[in-house]
FIBA-141986 format. One record per residue: residue in one letter; y, z, x of N, C-alpha, C in turn. Coordinates in steps of 0.05 Angstrom, whole numbers. Each point is the difference from the previous one (the first is absolute). Layout:
@residu a n.y Y n.z Z n.x X ca.y Y ca.z Z ca.x X c.y Y c.z Z c.x X .
...
//
This chain:
@residu m n.y -24 n.z 0 n.x 17 ca.y 24 ca.z 0 ca.x -17 c.y 25 c.z 0 c.x 18 .
@residu l n.y 19 n.z -16 n.x -8 ca.y 24 ca.z -2 ca.x 16 c.y 19 c.z 23 c.x -6 .
@residu k n.y 12 n.z 10 n.x 20 ca.y 20 ca.z 22 ca.x -3 c.y 27 c.z -12 c.x -5 .
@residu d n.y 17 n.z 15 n.x -14 ca.y 28 ca.z -8 ca.x -3 c.y 14 c.z 5 c.x 27 .
@residu v n.y 8 n.z -20 n.x 13 ca.y 13 ca.z 2 ca.x 25 c.y 29 c.z -9 c.x -3 .
@residu k n.y 18 n.z 16 n.x 10 ca.y 28 ca.z -7 ca.x 0 c.y 4 c.z -23 c.x 19 .
@residu v n.y 12 n.z -22 n.x -9 ca.y 4 ca.z -23 ca.x 16 c.y 30 c.z -3 c.x 4 .
@residu s n.y 8 n.z -6 n.x 25 ca.y 29 ca.z -3 ca.x 6 c.y 11 c.z -24 c.x -15 .
@residu a n.y 26 n.z 0 n.x -4 ca.y 13 ca.z -22 ca.x -14 c.y -4 c.z -27 c.x 15 .
@residu a n.y 2 n.z 2 n.x 27 ca.y -4 ca.z -25 ca.x 16 c.y -28 c.z -10 c.x -3 .
@residu a n.y -20 n.z 17 n.x 0 ca.y -28 ca.z -9 ca.x -2 c.y -4 c.z -12 c.x -28 .
@residu e n.y 12 n.z 12 n.x -20 ca.y -3 ca.z -11 ca.x -28 c.y 13 c.z -27 c.x -2 .
@residu r n.y 24 n.z -4 n.x 12 ca.y 13 ca.z -26 ca.x 0 c.y -17 c.z -21 c.x 14 .
@residu d n.y -13 n.z 9 n.x 22 ca.y -17 ca.z -19 ca.x 15 c.y -24 c.z -8 c.x -17 .
@residu r n.y -12 n.z 19 n.x -15 ca.y -23 ca.z -6 ca.x -17 c.y 9 c.z -20 c.x -22 .
@residu r n.y 23 n.z 4 n.x -12 ca.y 9 ca.z -18 ca.x -21 c.y 7 c.z -27 c.x 12 .
@residu r n.y 11 n.z -1 n.x 24 ca.y 5 ca.z -26 ca.x 13 c.y -26 c.z -15 c.x 5 .
@residu r n.y -20 n.z 14 n.x 10 ca.y -26 ca.z -12 ca.x 4 c.y -14 c.z -9 c.x -26 .
@residu w n.y 5 n.z 16 n.x -22 ca.y -10 ca.z -8 ca.x -26 c.y 11 c.z -27 c.x -9 .
@residu r n.y 27 n.z -3 n.x 3 ca.y 13 ca.z -25 ca.x -7 c.y -10 c.z -23 c.x 17 .
@residu a n.y -2 n.z 6 n.x 26 ca.y -9 ca.z -21 ca.x 19 c.y -29 c.z -9 c.x -7 .
@residu y n.y -17 n.z 18 n.x -6 ca.y -27 ca.z -7 ca.x -8 c.y 0 c.z -18 c.x -24 .
@residu h n.y 15 n.z 7 n.x -21 ca.y 1 ca.z -16 ca.x -24 c.y 13 c.z -27 c.x 5 .
@residu e n.y 21 n.z -1 n.x 17 ca.y 13 ca.z -26 ca.x 6 c.y -20 c.z -19 c.x 14 .
@residu e n.y -16 n.z 11 n.x 18 ca.y -20 ca.z -16 ca.x 14 c.y -21 c.z -10 c.x -20 .
@residu h n.y -9 n.z 18 n.x -18 ca.y -19 ca.z -8 ca.x -20 c.y 10 c.z -22 c.x -17 .
@residu e n.y 25 n.z 2 n.x -9 ca.y 13 ca.z -21 ca.x -16 c.y 3 c.z -26 c.x 15 .
@residu r n.y 7 n.z 1 n.x 26 ca.y 2 ca.z -24 ca.x 16 c.y -26 c.z -15 c.x 2 .
@residu i n.y -22 n.z 15 n.x 4 ca.y -26 ca.z -12 ca.x 2 c.y -8 c.z -13 c.x -27 .
@residu a n.y 6 n.z 14 n.x -22 ca.y -7 ca.z -10 ca.x -26 c.y 16 c.z -25 c.x -7 .
@residu r n.y 26 n.z -1 n.x 8 ca.y 16 ca.z -24 ca.x -4 c.y -11 c.z -24 c.x 16 .
@residu e n.y -7 n.z 5 n.x 25 ca.y -11 ca.z -22 ca.x 16 c.y -26 c.z -11 c.x -13 .
@residu w n.y -17 n.z 18 n.x -10 ca.y -25 ca.z -8 ca.x -13 c.y 7 c.z -17 c.x -25 .
@residu a n.y 20 n.z 9 n.x -15 ca.y 8 ca.z -15 ca.x -24 c.y 10 c.z -28 c.x 7 .
@residu e n.y 16 n.z -1 n.x 22 ca.y 10 ca.z -26 ca.x 9 c.y -22 c.z -19 c.x 8 .
@residu r n.y -22 n.z 11 n.x 10 ca.y -23 ca.z -17 ca.x 7 c.y -17 c.z -8 c.x -24 .
@residu g n.y 8 n.z 9 n.x -23 ca.y -14 ca.z -6 ca.x -25 c.y -24 c.z 18 c.x -4 .
@residu y n.y 0 n.z 24 n.x 10 ca.y -21 ca.z 20 ca.x -3 c.y -27 c.z -11 c.x 11 .
@residu q n.y 2 n.z -14 n.x 22 ca.y -25 ca.z -12 ca.x 11 c.y -18 c.z 21 c.x 12 .
@residu y n.y -26 n.z -6 n.x 0 ca.y -19 ca.z 17 ca.x 12 c.y 2 c.z -2 c.x 30 .
@residu p n.y -4 n.z 19 n.x 16 ca.y -6 ca.z 28 ca.x -6 c.y 26 c.z 15 c.x -6 .
@residu p n.y -3 n.z 21 n.x -16 ca.y 24 ca.z 16 ca.x -6 c.y 9 c.z 14 c.x 26 .
@residu p n.y 26 n.z 8 n.x 1 ca.y 10 ca.z 12 ca.x 24 c.y -11 c.z 28 c.x 4 .
@residu v n.y 2 n.z 10 n.x 24 ca.y -8 ca.z 27 ca.x 6 c.y 26 c.z 17 c.x 0 .
@residu y n.y 2 n.z 18 n.x -19 ca.y 24 ca.z 16 ca.x -2 c.y -2 c.z 24 c.x 19 .
@residu p n.y 22 n.z 10 n.x 10 ca.y -1 ca.z 23 ca.x 18 c.y -8 c.z 25 c.x -16 .
@residu q n.y -15 n.z 18 n.x 14 ca.y -8 ca.z 24 ca.x -13 c.y 23 c.z 20 c.x 0 .
@residu m n.y 2 n.z 15 n.x -23 ca.y 22 ca.z 19 ca.x -2 c.y -5 c.z 23 c.x 19 .
@residu p n.y 20 n.z 8 n.x 16 ca.y -4 ca.z 23 ca.x 18 c.y -7 c.z 25 c.x -16 .
@residu r n.y -18 n.z 16 n.x 11 ca.y -11 ca.z 24 ca.x -13 c.y 22 c.z 19 c.x -8 .
@residu d n.y 20 n.z 3 n.x 16 ca.y 21 ca.z 20 ca.x -6 c.y 18 c.z -9 c.x -23 .
@residu l n.y -1 n.z -25 n.x -8 ca.y 16 ca.z -10 ca.x -22 c.y -15 c.z 2 c.x -27 .
@residu v n.y -26 n.z 4 n.x 1 ca.y -16 ca.z 2 ca.x -24 c.y 9 c.z 26 c.x -14 .
@residu g n.y 6 n.z -1 n.x -25 ca.y 8 ca.z 24 ca.x -15 c.y 29 c.z 8 c.x 4 .
@residu l n.y 16 n.z -19 n.x 11 ca.y 29 ca.z 6 ca.x 3 c.y 13 c.z 5 c.x -27 .
@residu t n.y 15 n.z 21 n.x -2 ca.y 12 ca.z 7 ca.x -26 c.y 28 c.z -11 c.x -1 .
@residu c n.y 11 n.z -1 n.x -25 ca.y 26 ca.z -10 ca.x -5 c.y 21 c.z 16 c.x 16 .
@residu g n.y 0 n.z 26 n.x -3 ca.y 18 ca.z 17 ca.x 15 c.y 28 c.z 3 c.x -10 .
@residu a n.y 7 n.z -16 n.x -21 ca.y 28 ca.z 2 ca.x -10 c.y 4 c.z 27 c.x -13 .
@residu r n.y 24 n.z 9 n.x -1 ca.y 6 ca.z 26 ca.x -13 c.y 0 c.z -2 c.x -30 .
@residu t n.y -15 n.z 18 n.x -12 ca.y -1 ca.z 1 ca.x -30 c.y 23 c.z 16 c.x -11 .
@residu r n.y 2 n.z 2 n.x -26 ca.y 21 ca.z 16 ca.x -12 c.y -3 c.z 29 c.x 7 .
@residu a n.y -24 n.z 9 n.x 4 ca.y -5 ca.z 27 ca.x 8 c.y 7 c.z 6 c.x 29 .
@residu g n.y 5 n.z -22 n.x 15 ca.y 7 ca.z 4 ca.x 28 c.y -24 c.z -2 c.x 19 .
@residu t n.y -24 n.z -4 n.x -11 ca.y -24 ca.z -1 ca.x 17 c.y -6 c.z -30 c.x 6 .
@residu p n.y -14 n.z -5 n.x 21 ca.y -7 ca.z -28 ca.x 6 c.y -21 c.z -11 c.x -20 .
@residu c n.y 4 n.z -25 n.x -8 ca.y -19 ca.z -13 ca.x -18 c.y -27 c.z -3 c.x 14 .
@residu k n.y -22 n.z 5 n.x -14 ca.y -26 ca.z 0 ca.x 12 c.y -17 c.z -25 c.x -8 .
@residu l n.y 12 n.z -19 n.x -14 ca.y -15 ca.z -24 ca.x -8 c.y -8 c.z -16 c.x 25 .
@residu t n.y -25 n.z -9 n.x 0 ca.y -10 ca.z -16 ca.x 23 c.y -2 c.z -29 c.x -7 .
@residu v n.y 5 n.z -7 n.x -25 ca.y 0 ca.z -28 ca.x -8 c.y 28 c.z -10 c.x 4 .
@residu i n.y 5 n.z -13 n.x 23 ca.y 27 ca.z -8 ca.x 7 c.y 1 c.z -30 c.x 5 .
@residu y n.y 25 n.z -10 n.x -4 ca.y 5 ca.z -29 ca.x 5 c.y 3 c.z -5 c.x 29 .
@residu m n.y 6 n.z -26 n.x 6 ca.y 4 ca.z -8 ca.x 28 c.y 24 c.z 14 c.x 13 .
@residu n n.y 19 n.z 8 n.x -17 ca.y 24 ca.z 13 ca.x 11 c.y -5 c.z 29 c.x 7 .
@residu g n.y -24 n.z 10 n.x -7 ca.y -7 ca.z 28 ca.x 7 c.y 7 c.z 20 c.x -21 .
@residu r n.y 8 n.z -9 n.x -24 ca.y 7 ca.z 19 ca.x -21 c.y -18 c.z -6 c.x -25 .
@residu c n.y -2 n.z 19 n.x -17 ca.y -16 ca.z -3 ca.x -25 c.y 16 c.z -14 c.x -21 .
@residu k n.y -13 n.z -4 n.x -23 ca.y 13 ca.z -15 ca.x -22 c.y 23 c.z 16 c.x -12 .
@residu l n.y 0 n.z 26 n.x 4 ca.y 22 ca.z 16 ca.x -11 c.y 24 c.z 1 c.x 19 .
@residu h n.y -4 n.z -3 n.x 26 ca.y 22 ca.z 4 ca.x 19 c.y 7 c.z -25 c.x 16 .
@residu g n.y -13 n.z -22 n.x -4 ca.y 7 ca.z -24 ca.x 15 c.y -2 c.z -25 c.x -17 .
@residu g n.y 6 n.z 3 n.x -25 ca.y -4 ca.z -22 ca.x -18 c.y 23 c.z -19 c.x 0 .
@residu l n.y 5 n.z -12 n.x -23 ca.y 20 ca.z -21 ca.x -3 c.y 28 c.z 13 c.x 1 .
@residu s n.y 20 n.z -17 n.x 2 ca.y 27 ca.z 8 ca.x 2 c.y 9 c.z 13 c.x -27 .
@residu t n.y 18 n.z 19 n.x 2 ca.y 11 ca.z 13 ca.x -24 c.y 25 c.z -13 c.x -9 .
@residu g n.y 8 n.z -22 n.x 12 ca.y 23 ca.z -14 ca.x -9 c.y 22 c.z -1 c.x 21 .
@residu p n.y 22 n.z -15 n.x -6 ca.y 22 ca.z -2 ca.x 20 c.y 15 c.z 26 c.x 2 .
@residu t n.y 11 n.z 5 n.x 24 ca.y 15 ca.z 24 ca.x 4 c.y 29 c.z -5 c.x 4 .
@residu s n.y 8 n.z -24 n.x 10 ca.y 28 ca.z -6 ca.x 5 c.y 12 c.z -10 c.x -26 .
@residu t n.y 27 n.z 1 n.x -2 ca.y 13 ca.z -10 ca.x -23 c.y -3 c.z -31 c.x -3 .
@residu e n.y 0 n.z -14 n.x 23 ca.y -4 ca.z -29 ca.x 0 c.y -27 c.z -7 c.x -11 .
@residu g n.y -20 n.z 15 n.x 9 ca.y -28 ca.z -5 ca.x -9 c.y -3 c.z 6 c.x -30 .
@residu r n.y 13 n.z 21 n.x -9 ca.y -1 ca.z 7 ca.x -29 c.y 13 c.z -22 c.x -16 .
@residu e n.y 22 n.z -11 n.x 10 ca.y 14 ca.z -21 ca.x -14 c.y -17 c.z -25 c.x -1 .
@residu r n.y -13 n.z -8 n.x 22 ca.y -18 ca.z -23 ca.x 0 c.y -23 c.z 4 c.x -20 .
@residu c n.y -11 n.z 24 n.x -1 ca.y -22 ca.z 6 ca.x -18 c.y 10 c.z -2 c.x -29 .
@residu r n.y 23 n.z 10 n.x -5 ca.y 11 ca.z -1 ca.x -28 c.y 5 c.z -29 c.x -8 .
@residu e n.y 10 n.z -17 n.x 18 ca.y 5 ca.z -28 ca.x -7 c.y -26 c.z -14 c.x -5 .
@residu a n.y -20 n.z 5 n.x 17 ca.y -27 ca.z -12 ca.x -4 c.y -12 c.z 8 c.x -27 .
@residu a n.y 3 n.z 25 n.x -7 ca.y -11 ca.z 10 ca.x -25 c.y 14 c.z -13 c.x -24 .
@residu q n.y 27 n.z -4 n.x 3 ca.y 14 ca.z -14 ca.x -22 c.y -9 c.z -29 c.x -3 .
@residu k n.y -5 n.z -13 n.x 23 ca.y -9 ca.z -28 ca.x -1 c.y -28 c.z -2 c.x -14 .
@residu r n.y -17 n.z 19 n.x 8 ca.y -27 ca.z 0 ca.x -12 c.y 2 c.z 5 c.x -30 .
@residu w n.y 17 n.z 19 n.x -8 ca.y 2 ca.z 7 ca.x -28 c.y 12 c.z -23 c.x -16 .
@residu a n.y 19 n.z -15 n.x 12 ca.y 12 ca.z -23 ca.x -13 c.y -22 c.z -21 c.x -4 .
@residu m n.y -18 n.z -4 n.x 19 ca.y -21 ca.z -20 ca.x -3 c.y -19 c.z 9 c.x -22 .
@residu v n.y -6 n.z 25 n.x -1 ca.y -19 ca.z 10 ca.x -21 c.y 13 c.z -4 c.x -27 .
@residu k n.y 25 n.z 7 n.x -3 ca.y 14 ca.z -4 ca.x -26 c.y 1 c.z -29 c.x -8 .
@residu a n.y 4 n.z -18 n.x 20 ca.y 3 ca.z -29 ca.x -6 c.y -27 c.z -11 c.x -11 .
@residu h n.y -22 n.z 11 n.x 10 ca.y -26 ca.z -11 ca.x -8 c.y -14 c.z 17 c.x -21 .
@residu a n.y 13 n.z 20 n.x -10 ca.y -12 ca.z 17 ca.x -20 c.y 1 c.z -13 c.x -28 .
@residu t n.y -20 n.z 6 n.x -16 ca.y -1 ca.z -11 ca.x -27 c.y 14 c.z 20 c.x -19 .
@residu p n.y 15 n.z -10 n.x -19 ca.y 14 ca.z 19 ca.x -18 c.y -19 c.z 12 c.x -20 .
//
């Protein structure tokens, strides 16, 4: 059984960097195989380093504790802490978003049946 070991911030950053590098390499190999038309033989993917197996999200939860989910994306975060964008933050971005929404709504109204 693995013990909970305090890991320094630098070591944790290095693990996350290696996590991303591993997945980038995996994606590169998969893209090359797809470009070849998925021809036989399939590529040999690199094996995940043992210390990266079971890597947790680690983001801070509302309670202030680190997230313990191990099902994480390529960016090293779980679906709760590394998901899609929450929207524009600048005033220019909000304005562009508002204009796009108005255009979409105008198209919906133009094609709607009475």
